[in-house]
C-alpha positions in Angstrom: 0.0 0.0 0.0 2.8 2.4 0.9 4.5 1.6 -2.4 1.2 2.5 -4.2 0.9 5.8 -2.3 4.6 6.7 -3.1 4.0 5.9 -6.7 0.9 8.1 -7.0 2.7 10.9 -5.2 5.6 10.6 -7.7 3.3 10.6 -10.7 1.4 13.7 -9.4 4.6 15.5 -8.7 5.8 14.7 -12.2 2.6 16.0 -13.8 2.9 19.3 -11.8 6.5 19.7 -12.9 5.5 19.1 -16.5 2.6 21.6 -16.3 5.0 24.1 -14.9 7.2 23.8 -18.0 4.3 24.5 -20.5 4.2 28.1 -21.7 0.8 29.6 -21.3 -0.7 31.6 -24.2 -0.1 31.9 -27.9 1.5 34.0 -30.6 0.4 34.0 -34.2 1.9 35.9 -37.0 -0.2 35.4 -40.2 1.3 35.1 -43.7 -0.2 38.5 -44.5 1.1 40.3 -41.4 1.9 43.8 -42.2 0.7 47.4 -42.5 -2.2 48.9 -44.5 0.3 51.4 -45.8 3.7 49.8 -45.5 5.8 52.9 -46.6 6.3 56.1 -44.7 8.0 59.2 -46.0 10.1 61.1 -43.3 11.4 64.6 -44.0 14.8 65.1 -42.5 14.1 68.8 -41.7 10.5 69.3 -40.9 10.8 73.1 -40.7 11.8 73.2 -44.4 8.6 71.3 -45.3 6.5 73.6 -43.1 7.9 76.6 -45.0 7.3 75.0 -48.3 3.6 74.4 -47.7 3.2 77.9 -46.2 4.9 79.3 -49.4 2.4 77.4 -51.5 -0.5 79.0 -49.6 1.1 82.5 -49.9 1.8 82.1 -53.6 -1.8 81.0 -54.2 -3.2 84.0 -52.4 -0.9 86.4 -54.3 -2.0 84.9 -57.6 -5.6 84.9 -56.7 -6.0 88.1 -54.7 -8.1 89.9 -57.3 -10.4 86.9 -57.8 -10.9 86.5 -54.0 -11.6 90.2 -53.5 -14.3 90.0 -56.2 -15.7 86.8 -54.7 -16.0 88.6 -51.3 -17.6 91.6 -52.9 -20.2 89.4 -54.7 -20.9 87.4 -51.5 -21.6 90.7 -49.7 -23.9 92.0 -52.4 -25.9 88.8 -52.5 -26.2 88.7 -48.7 -27.3 92.3 -48.5 -30.1 91.6 -51.0 -31.3 88.4 -49.4 -31.2 90.0 -45.9 -33.4 93.0 -47.0 -37.1 93.3 -46.1 -37.9 94.2 -49.7 -36.6 90.9 -50.9 -38.7 88.8 -48.5 -41.8 91.0 -48.6 -42.1 90.6 -52.4 -45.5 89.5 -53.6 -43.9 86.6 -55.6 -43.5 84.6 -52.4 -47.3 84.4 -52.0 -47.3 81.9 -54.8 -46.3 79.4 -52.2 -49.8 79.8 -50.7 -51.5 78.5 -53.8 -53.3 75.2 -53.4 -51.3 73.3 -56.1 -47.9 74.9 -55.4 -46.4 72.0 -53.6 -47.6 69.5 -56.2 -44.3 70.2 -58.0 -41.3 68.9 -55.9 -39.1 71.6 -57.4 -41.6 74.4 -56.8 -39.7 76.2 -54.1 -36.4 76.1 -56.0 -38.2 77.5 -59.1 -39.8 80.2 -57.0 -36.6 81.2 -55.4 -34.9 81.4 -58.8 -37.8 83.7 -60.0 -37.3 86.1 -57.0 -33.5 86.0 -57.4 -33.9 87.0 -61.1 -36.2 89.9 -60.2 -33.7 91.3 -57.6 -30.6 90.8 -59.7 -29.1 88.0 -57.7 -29.0 85.5 -60.6 -26.2 87.3 -62.6 -24.3 87.9 -59.4 -24.5 84.2 -58.5 -23.5 83.2 -62.0 -20.4 85.4 -61.8 -19.6 84.0 -58.3 -19.8 80.4 -59.5 -17.5 81.2 -62.5 -15.0 82.8 -60.2 -15.1 80.0 -57.7 -14.4 77.5 -60.5 -11.6 79.7 -61.7 -10.1 79.7 -58.2 -10.4 75.9 -58.0 -8.7 75.5 -61.3 -5.8 77.8 -60.2 -5.4 75.7 -57.1 -5.2 72.5 -59.2 -2.6 74.1 -61.5 -0.5 74.9 -58.5 -0.8 71.3 -57.2 -3.2 72.2 -54.4 -5.9 69.5 -53.9 -8.0 72.0 -52.0 -7.4 75.0 -49.7 -8.9 73.1 -46.8 -6.5 70.2 -47.2 -3.5 72.6 -47.6 -4.5 74.5 -44.4 -4.7 71.1 -42.5 -1.2 70.2 -43.9 0.2 73.5 -42.6 -1.3 73.0 -39.2 0.1 69.4 -39.1 3.6 70.5 -39.9 3.4 73.5 -37.6 2.5 71.1 -34.7 5.3 68.8 -35.7 7.9 71.6 -35.7 6.6 73.3 -32.5 6.5 70.1 -30.5 9.1 68.1 -32.3 6.7 65.3 -32.9 7.9 61.9 -34.3 6.6 60.3 -37.5 4.2 57.4 -36.7 2.8 54.6 -38.8 -0.4 52.7 -38.3 -0.5 49.6 -36.1 0.5 46.3 -37.6 -2.2 43.8 -38.8 -2.1 40.1 -38.8 -0.3 39.6 -35.4 -2.2 38.1 -32.5 -1.1 36.8 -29.2 -1.4 36.7 -25.5 -0.7 40.2 -24.0 1.7 41.7 -23.5 3.2 41.8 -27.0 6.6 43.5 -27.4 7.8 44.7 -30.7 11.3 45.9 -31.7 13.4 46.6 -34.8 16.0 43.9 -35.2 17.4 44.8 -38.6 17.5 47.7 -41.1 18.5 47.2 -44.7 19.8 50.0 -46.9 22.2 50.5 -49.8 24.7 51.8 -47.2 25.2 49.6 -44.1 26.7 52.5 -42.1 23.6 54.6 -42.8 21.4 51.6 -41.8 23.2 51.3 -38.5 22.8 55.1 -37.8 19.1 54.8 -38.6 18.6 52.2 -35.9 19.2 55.1 -33.4 16.2 57.0 -34.7 13.6 54.2 -35.1 11.6 52.2 -32.5 8.3 50.4 -32.3 5.4 51.5 -30.0 2.1 50.0 -29.1 0.9 47.2 -31.4 3.7 47.5 -33.9 3.5 51.2 -34.5 6.7 52.4 -36.2 8.0 55.6 -34.7 10.8 57.7 -36.3 12.3 60.5 -34.3 11.9 64.2 -35.4 14.5 65.4 -37.9 16.7 62.2 -38.0 20.3 63.0 -38.7 20.7 60.2 -41.3 21.4 60.5 -45.0 18.4 60.3 -47.4 17.5 56.9 -48.7 15.3 53.9 -48.4 15.4 51.8 -45.2 13.7 48.4 -44.9 12.8 47.3 -41.4 12.6 43.8 -39.9 10.7 43.4 -36.6 10.6 40.9 -33.8 7.5 40.4 -31.8 7.5 38.5 -28.6 5.4 37.6 -25.5 6.1 35.3 -22.6 8.0 32.4 -23.9 7.5 33.0 -27.6 8.9 35.2 -30.4 8.5 35.7 -34.2 10.5 37.5 -36.8 8.6 39.6 -39.4 11.1 40.2 -42.2 11.2 43.3 -44.4 7.8 44.4 -43.2 8.0 48.2 -43.4 9.8 50.8 -45.5 10.9 54.3 -44.4 12.0 56.8 -47.1 14.1 59.6 -45.8 13.7 62.7 -47.9 15.4 66.1 -47.9 13.3 69.3 -48.7 15.3 72.3 -49.8 15.2 75.4 -47.6 13.0 78.2 -49.0 12.9 81.9 -48.2 9.5 82.8 -46.7 6.9 84.4 -49.0 4.8 86.9 -47.2 1.0 86.5 -47.3 -0.8 89.4 -49.1 -2.1 90.9 -45.9 1.2 90.9 -44.1 
């Protein structure tokens, strides 16, 4: 009986030891693991890019000053007419009270057009539309997708320069595992091995595989291909050549003053 008890105790102890050796959790790196956009352009001197986009805005306003002044003038004329009591007290508006007026789904639009024609708004609006189109065409010719986008770009670069913000990629897709997952850059490929080694000092991985490149990296321009390692408790995987960073120089430009400066 004692031998049986000792044997059972030995078996249980062995099982416990074996369980202790098993790594809990999992780490899966799919075949398509990577980034939605696997290339990031990094400007080596962000202040030069800020000045470049600000100069584009200033050049646009200098080229279009007369057009914009006329657009503002037309807007004011139209607003003054539409805000007048005479415009809204006109007898034409009473057509909306007729029994069959709303049978036509375009009735209100047609009535407004009739009143606008009577008070001279129509030719003003036609000229305004033509000038707005001309302004958009000028922007396109200068490589501006839209003024709104350009202003957002200026704000983005201004914040980067003011706060020396790093360049950040999106998070990686196709990597799953038991938390906590740790990512790091284990290799950088470039045409110049010395430059690749220098670049290692300026790149790191944050969060769930988010590539971060320091502000104004002092590394020669070129293309840098990154290999990452991801690990959690007891497991690790290598993700080769998964992300590309292109370092780009932007020439310094003298500031172009805005028209109102």
